[in-house]
TIGU-739985 format. One record per residue (C-alpha): x negated, y negated, z. Coordinates in steps of 0.1 Angstrom, whole numbers, padded with zeros to 4 digits, always signed. Example, Ala and Ser with C-alpha at 12.3 -4.5 7.8 and 13.67 -1.06 7.14 Angstrom:
-0123+0045+0078/-0137+0011+0071/
END
This chain:
-0979-0543+1678/-0976-0570+1704/-0949-0597+1706/-0970-0624+1690/-0979-0603+1661/-0943-0594+1655/-0933-0630+1657/-0959-0640+1631/-0948-0612+1608/-0911-0622+1610/-0921-0658+1603/-0940-0649+1572/-0912-0627+1559/-0887-0656+1565/-0910-0680+1546/-0914-0656+1517/-0876-0652+1515/-0871-0689+1516/-0897-0694+1489/-0881-0668+1467/-0847-0684+1471/-0862-0718+1462/-0878-0704+1431/-0846-0686+1420/-0825-0717+1425/-0850-0741+1407/-0830-0757+1379/-0862-0762+1359/-0872-0726+1360/-0871-0706+1327/-0840-0684+1321/-0847-0647+1320/-0826-0642+1289/-0847-0665+1267/-0866-0648+1238/-0900-0662+1232/-0923-0647+1206/-0959-0655+1195/-0970-0663+1160/-0981-0635+1136/-1018-0633+1129/-1026-0639+1092/-1053-0651+1069/-1044-0675+1041/-1063-0693+1014/-1047-0727+1009/-1053-0758+0988/-1046-0793+0996/-1014-0795+0974/-1001-0761+0987/-1007-0774+1023/-0987-0806+1017/-0959-0787+1000/-0956-0764+1030/-0956-0794+1054/-0926-0808+1035/-0907-0775+1036/-0917-0759+1070/-0926-0788+1093/-0905-0783+1125/-0906-0819+1136/-0894-0830+1102/-0866-0804+1103/-0855-0818+1137/-0856-0854+1124/-0834-0846+1095/-0804-0840+1118/-0805-0877+1126/-0793-0884+1090/-0766-0858+1093/-0754-0873+1126/-0754-0908+1110/-0735-0895+1080/-0709-0880+1102/-0706-0914+1119/-0697-0929+1085/-0670-0903+1081/-0657-0911+1115/-0656-0948+1107/-0635-0942+1076/-0608-0923+1096/-0575-0941+1104/-0562-0942+1140/-0540-0913+1149/-0503-0919+1155/-0488-0913+1189/-0458-0890+1194/-0434-0901+1221/-0409-0878+1237/-0383-0889+1263/-0355-0874+1282/-0334-0884+1313/-0311-0868+1338/-0284-0883+1360/-0294-0876+1396/-0262-0890+1411/-0235-0872+1392/-0236-0837+1378/-0215-0815+1355/-0186-0832+1338/-0190-0863+1360/-0226-0869+1348/-0232-0903+1331/-0246-0904+1296/-0281-0890+1294/-0303-0904+1266/-0331-0883+1250/-0354-0896+1223/-0383-0890+1200/-0406-0916+1184/-0438-0922+1166/-0462-0952+1171/-0488-0959+1145/-0517-0983+1153/-0523-1007+1124/-0557-1025+1121/-0559-1060+1107/-0585-1084+1094/-0609-1060+1079/-0619-1041+1110/-0620-1008+1092/-0641-1023+1064/-0667-1038+1087/-0668-1006+1108/-0675-0986+1077/-0702-1010+1066/-0719-1010+1100/-0720-0972+1100/-0731-0970+1064/-0761-0993+1070/-0769-0972+1101/-0769-0941+1080/-0791-0957+1053/-0815-0968+1081/-0816-0933+1095/-0823-0918+1060/-0851-0943+1054/-0865-0936+1088/-0866-0899+1080/-0883-0906+1047/-0909-0927+1065/-0913-0899+1091/-0921-0873+1063/-0944-0898+1046/-0964-0903+1078/-0963-0867+1086/-0978-0858+1052/-1005-0885+1056/-1014-0872+1090/-1015-0837+1076/-1037-0849+1047/-1062-0865+1072/-1062-0833+1092/-1069-0812+1061/-1098-0835+1051/-1112-0833+1087/-1110-0795+1086/-1125-0793+1051/-1154-0816+1063/-1159-0794+1094/-1159-0763+1072/-1185-0778+1049/-1207-0789+1078/-1205-0754+1092/-1216-0739+1059/-1246-0763+1057/-1255-0757+1094/-1254-0719+1087/-1277-0723+1057/-1302-0744+1078/-1301-0718+1106/-1307-0690+1082/-1337-0708+1068/-1351-0714+1103/-1347-0677+1110/-1367-0668+1080/-1393-0694+1090/-1396-0679+1124/-1401-0644+1109/-1427-0658+1085/-1444-0677+1114/-1446-0644+1134/-1464-0627+1105/-1488-0656+1102/-1494-0657+1140/-1501-0619+1139/-1526-0626+1111/-1542-0654+1131/-1533-0681+1106/-1513-0703+1131/-1514-0709+1168/-1489-0697+1194/-1478-0733+1198/-1466-0734+1162/-1448-0702+1166/-1431-0714+1198/-1421-0746+1182/-1405-0728+1153/-1385-0706+1177/-1374-0736+1197/-1361-0754+1166/-1344-0721+1155/-1326-0718+1189/-1315-0755+1187/-1301-0748+1153/-1283-0718+1167/-1267-0740+1193/-1258-0766+1167/-1242-0737+1146/-1220-0727+1176/-1209-0763+1180/-1201-0765+1142/-1182-0732+1144/-1161-0746+1173/-1155-0779+1155/-1144-0760+1124/-1121-0737+1143/-1105-0765+1162/-1099-0785+1131/-1085-0755+1113/-1061-0747+1142/-1049-0783+1141/-1034-0776+1107/-1010-0751+1121/-0992-0778+1141/-0979-0793+1108/-0965-0760+1095/-0938-0735+1105/-0932-0716+1137/-0953-0685+1127/-0984-0703+1116/-1000-0706+1151/-1024-0677+1145/-1031-0682+1108/-1068-0683+1098/-1069-0708+1069/-1096-0706+1042/-1095-0741+1028/-1100-0746+0991/-1108-0781+0979/-1135-0808+0974/-1143-0837+0996/-1157-0857+0967/-1130-0879+0951/-1131-0903+0922/-1134-0940+0933/-1101-0958+0932/-1097-0995+0925/-1066-1011+0939/-1051-1046+0934/-1045-1062+0967/-1016-1084+0955/-0997-1054+0941/-1003-1034+0973/-0989-1062+0994/-0958-1066+0971/-0952-1028+0971/-0956-1026+1009/-0931-1054+1016/-0906-1041+0990/-0908-1003+0993/-0922-0992+1027/-0895-0969+1042/-0899-0983+1077/-0892-1018+1064/-0863-1005+1044/-0849-0989+1076/-0853-1022+1095/-0835-1041+1067/-0806-1017+1069/-0806-1020+1107/-0804-1058+1103/-0775-1055+1078/-0758-1031+1102/-0762-1055+1130/-0748-1083+1109/-0718-1062+1099/-0714-1056+1136/-0710-1093+1141/-0682-1094+1115/-0666-1064+1132/-0667-1081+1166/-0651-1113+1152/-0624-1093+1134/-0617-1075+1167/-0605-1108+1182/-0571-1102+1166/-0554-1073+1184/-0541-1044+1165/-0503-1038+1162/-0485-1006+1171/-0456-1000+1148/-0431-0975+1161/-0400-0957+1149/-0379-0938+1174/-0346-0919+1175/-0325-0917+1206/-0296-0894+1213/-0272-0902+1241/-0249-0874+1255/-0213-0880+1260/-0197-0883+1295/-0163-0874+1310/-0171-0894+1341/-0137-0905+1356/-0149-0941+1362/-0171-0947+1331/-0163-0922+1304/-0183-0925+1271/-0187-0906+1239/-0220-0892+1227/-0241-0916+1205/-0274-0918+1186/-0296-0947+1177/-0326-0955+1156/-0351-0981+1167/-0381-1000+1153/-0407-1014+1177/-0438-1036+1175/-0463-1040+1203/-0497-1057+1207/-0518-1070+1235/-0518-1107+1243/-0554-1120+1242/-0551-1142+1272/-0581-1131+1293/-0603-1111+1270/-0609-1129+1236/-0639-1107+1227/-0663-1136+1232/-0688-1114+1251/-0687-1087+1224/-0693-1113+1197/-0722-1129+1215/-0737-1094+1221/-0734-1086+1184/-0749-1120+1174/-0779-1114+1197/-0784-1079+1184/-0783-1093+1148/-0808-1120+1157/-0831-1094+1174/-0829-1072+1143/-0840-1101+1121/-0870-1109+1143/-0880-1073+1144/-0879-1071+1106/-0900-1103+1103/-0925-1089+1128/-0928-1056+1110/-0933-1074+1077/-0961-1095+1091/-0977-1064+1106/-0974-1045+1073/-0992-1073+1055/-1020-1073+1080/-1022-1035+1079/-1025-1036+1041/-1053-1061+1042/-1072-1042+1069/-1068-1009+1052/-1079-1024+1019/-1111-1038+1034/-1118-1004+1052/-1112-0985+1019/-1136-1007+1000/-1163-1004+1027/-1159-0966+1029/-1163-0963+0992/-1194-0984+0993/-1208-0962+1020/-1202-0930+1000/-1219-0946+0970/-1250-0953+0991/-1252-0916+1000/-1247-0905+0965/-1272-0930+0949/-1301-0927+0974/-1299-0911+1008/-1286-0876+0999/-1310-0871+0970/-1339-0886+0989/-1334-0863+1019/-1332-0832+0996/-1363-0842+0977/-1382-0848+1009/-1372-0814+1023/-1381-0795+0991/-1415-0812+0990/-1422-0805+1027/-1413-0769+1023/-1435-0765+0993/-1463-0784+1010/-1461-0764+1042/-1460-0731+1024/-1493-0741+1006/-1509-0754+1038/-1508-0791+1028/-1485-0804+1056/-1479-0797+1093/-1451-0778+1109/-1439-0810+1125/-1435-0826+1091/-1414-0796+1079/-1391-0795+1109/-1386-0833+1109/-1376-0831+1072/-1352-0802+1079/-1336-0821+1108/-1334-0853+1087/-1318-0834+1058/-1292-0818+1082/-1284-0852+1096/-1280-0869+1062/-1258-0841+1049/-1235-0842+1080/-1234-0879+1077/-1224-0876+1041/-1196-0852+1049/-1184-0876+1075/-1186-0905+1050/-1166-0885+1025/-1140-0876+1051/-1138-0912+1063/-1134-0924+1027/-1105-0900+1021/-1089-0910+1054/-1093-0947+1045/-1076-0939+1012/-1047-0922+1030/-1044-0951+1055/-1042-0975+1025/-1014-0955+1011/-0997-0955+1045/-1000-0992+1048/-0990-1000+1012/-0961-0975+1011/-0975-0957+0981/
END
């Protein structure tokens, strides 16, 4: 090995060592002691109600959010507590004289208790209590939205599952058609072009089937994100119907219910009240607290030749409070007032948006129901009738292969559009419930 090669090797080794050191000291690197496990594979039949019940019980995001209410509740308990007293201990030593000539040396013990005035504790408790109520309403709104999101995901998965089943039926029929066409071609009843066209449509249907399987699998896996930790590999078999009974809503009642009962608006109202209580607390804090103290002092006796003194003891009472000469809490009061005004504007903005959301969701819900009715009244039955007629006609030699394949394609398109319309109608219903706070 020559000198250049040795130099290159040493350089590479040094670079690798430096890289290893940089990786080992990376603060964002995972810790070796962490235990990370995968989900357990399982197959589970599940209905819509069972799915939503499990969301409420096992959803990890909701479980994490619930700690906010516990934290806020602990803050209320803290606000109710009184200030702790202060224990004062004192002792002194004569550094000039010692022994029998030492001057009297006092030693004392005392307790100071801060005393709050002008309702500071009351307003502090009210501020924390409204914050707790706001946190509880926010968590309720989180669960409500989580269940609505889960409902839409379930509907999407159910629609994808139904589309997959319909596409599988269409593909099976085309397979049978190709087999029949092969026999007819062998018998000389049809041309090679007809046979090839049948095979092309069957291959296209196979491709559509793969896409439908992927869509159904993706939609099904999305359900696991709403459930517990070990649901990541669960294969769900969904049980339910997309068809729902038409629901008529009264717009005025929806608007009234939304403005009165939506948890997010309730949370904002509590946040506003908490901010207003904060203004009262800031104003009350302008008056300083008083420290009331009681102390006992013992003074040793002295045989000092110049100033002899007997031992003695004393009890004292003290009051102390800061003088508000420079800081009169003006900045804190202004900050609290601005916060309260901001909370009021945020509430007004949220109420306006809620009203608009209800009106938009109500309009969409009505349109989606009308769309489903159109499928149920005409389109779906018409496409099925045309397909049955074309199949019968082709089997008896009264129509062309193109007519049959076009009818099959049209029927697939109509059925998939109907599934999408049903899913959209269900989602529109959920969005109306979300907007109206039902």
